[in-house]
MIDORO-118063 format. One record per atom (N, C-alpha, C, O, CB): x, y, z. Coordinates in steps of 0.05 Angstrom, whole numbers, plus 5000, padded with zeros to 4 digits. Glycine has a CB too. Example, Ala and Ser with C-alpha at 12.3 -4.5 7.8 and 13.67 -1.06 7.14 Angstrom:
BEGIN
526448865156524649105156526449345156528549345169522649115181525749555142527349795143525850015157526850235161528249885114
//
This chain:
BEGIN
188117123833187317253858185917563855187017763845189917273876183717553865180717913874181618073886183518013901177617903897181118193886181818393902178918623897177918723877185118523893178018633932174818733932175619063944177019123964172118503959174619213929175019423947174019653958172119733945176319493941174519803978172519904003172420053996174420143984172819924029169220274000169620474001167920584025165920474032169420563978169220884040167520864057167321214056168921394052168320674084164421194062162721424063163721534078165221424094160221414067162921904076163821984109160221874121158121824109165122474116161221884154159721824177158921574170156621534178157622004184159621444163160021094159163020954181164721074194161121044117162620674178163220404187164320354167163020364147161120204195167620264163168320044148168319924156169219914179169820004137166719614135167119394140169819264145171119294124165919314126171019144160173919024147171818814124171518914102176618784178171118694126171218434095171818524067170918724056167918284088173218384058174718454039178018634041179418704022172918584027178718664076180818814063184218544064184618404084181219184088185318524050187318484044190618484054192718544042186718574031190118424071193018274094195718274081196118094065192717894101197618464086200118464065201818664080201018874089199218564031204318574081207518924083207218924054206918764037212318854097207419164056208219294032210919204020212419164039208319584036212219133993214019093981215819283993214719484001213619103956218919253997220019443998220919593971220519583946221719374012222519743993222920013968224419993953226119813957223620283975224720183922225620153911229020173911229520303890224320233902231420103922234320133933236920213915239120313919234919883944235120123893238620173873240120333880239720413903238720263844242320443866242820713861242220953846242220943822244320713857241521253860241921513835244321493821246021333815242121823846243621713817245122003793247421983806249621983794243722393792247021973850249722133859251821933871253922003883249022373883250421543860252521383878256721383876258621263886251221073870256121613853258921463862259621733877261621713891261521333834258821913876259522203886259921993921262021883930256222553880257421983930257221763955258721633962259721643984255821603955259421423942262021233948265221413953267121393969262421003917264821503941268021743935267421983979268922003999266622153882265322063974265622174003264721904028265321974051263122464006264321804027264921544049267621434054268221354076263621294041269221444032270721404021274021554048276321494056269521523990271821784051274222064071272322204085271722434079276222354050270521994115268722094126270422394130272822444125267621924150268022584145268122824155270422934135272223054146268622834188270422924118271723174096270023264078269023094065274123104078269523494073267623714049269323644034271823624038267124074049267423594007268623673987265923823962263623753966270623403979266323943944264624143929263523943907264723873887266524433916261023873913259723693895258723873870258223753849257423543910258524103871256924263843258624533860259624573882252224273839257924703830256825063834256725193824258525213807257525243846254925343824252525483818253725813798255525943807250725533852252525883776253726243780252426253800251726073816252926523758252026553800251826823822247726893817245926923832254727203804248226873774245026823763243226603780240826643783245026703729244126403790243126103795243726093825243925863834244925833775244026303845245526053873243225983881242825743883247726163904240626193890238325953899238825703902239125563922236125913882238925643869238525253854241525153877242424943885239725193797241925303880245425193893244025223914241925173902249025383891243025283945240925293959239625033978239724903999239325373941238125073946235924933935236424603950235424493969236124963899239324483920240324333924241424173951240523963960241424403912243424333962244724343986242424244001242424014009245924613994239724464006236924324033235124084024233923914037234224574043235424143996234023823986236623574000236123374014234023793938239323703991240923334012240423404033239423204043244623224015240623624053239923544074236123404093235523284114241223774082234523514068230523354075231523004061229922824063226223594042234022954049233122654045231522614019229622454016231122554070232222744003231522843978232322753954230922813935232023053977234522603951236922493943237322273952237622303976238922623948237521943946237621613952240921643966241921503983237321373916241721803956245321813950246121853980248321833990246822123926244621893987246722244016244122204035244022404049247122783998242422044039240322014069241721864083240621874105237221874069242721784084244021624110247021734119248821604108244321284103248022004143249821924147252122334132254222454139249721544129250222384113251722584103250122784113247822764124252022584073252423134107251723344119251123614078251823514057255023414149250523734078251123754066250924124066248824184078250223564054252324364055251324584060251524794040251224684018252324654082251724964038252025154013253125364019252825434042249625244001254625534004256525804009256725953983256325823962259825734019257426243983258326333972260226463971260526673984257326383967262826313951265726483950266326533914265626413894268826263968267726733919268426883893265226903872265326873847271326683876262626953888260727013858260026703856258926663834262727163823260326503868259826293857258026173887258326233911262826133843256125973874254125813892255225593895254225473876251325773883256925423907258525203925258025093943258225143966260325243934256624783924254824633955256724383956257824273937250724503951256824313987258924274004257324084007254924134010260124444024258523834007257723604021259923434038262223444029256423424002259323244066260523054075258922824070256822774057261323104100262022594095260422354098260422414129262522514137261722034085258522354148259622314178258722054197259322004221258822574193257321924180257321604192253921584206252521724220260221544224253721334192250421344194248521394214246221474212249521134189250621324245249921384264250021704281249521784304250921204272250821774261251722144272249722294277247622224266253222354249249422544295247122704290246722844277248223014287246422804301245322994252246623194246245223424254246123644250247123184221
//
């Protein structure tokens, strides 16, 4: 099967000839590196757990990690998880909990 390519130049209208109509394949849904942690959190819904601790001089990484979890960067924490970071005893701790997939965040 050959696939034709279409080049649309500025101020031109694309011709439909050569289009290939198909749905994209499903996204890769294999578990990521945090699958075991996510599974443990699902077993205790609404309970916070410290999943990572950063020393004071790397505190920005901790806040960034929590933000990445909230923004869906990590596949294992995409649905039903909340994340937060706090400074405790000079260290930044990243807290995560499972609240359920239908919960508002």
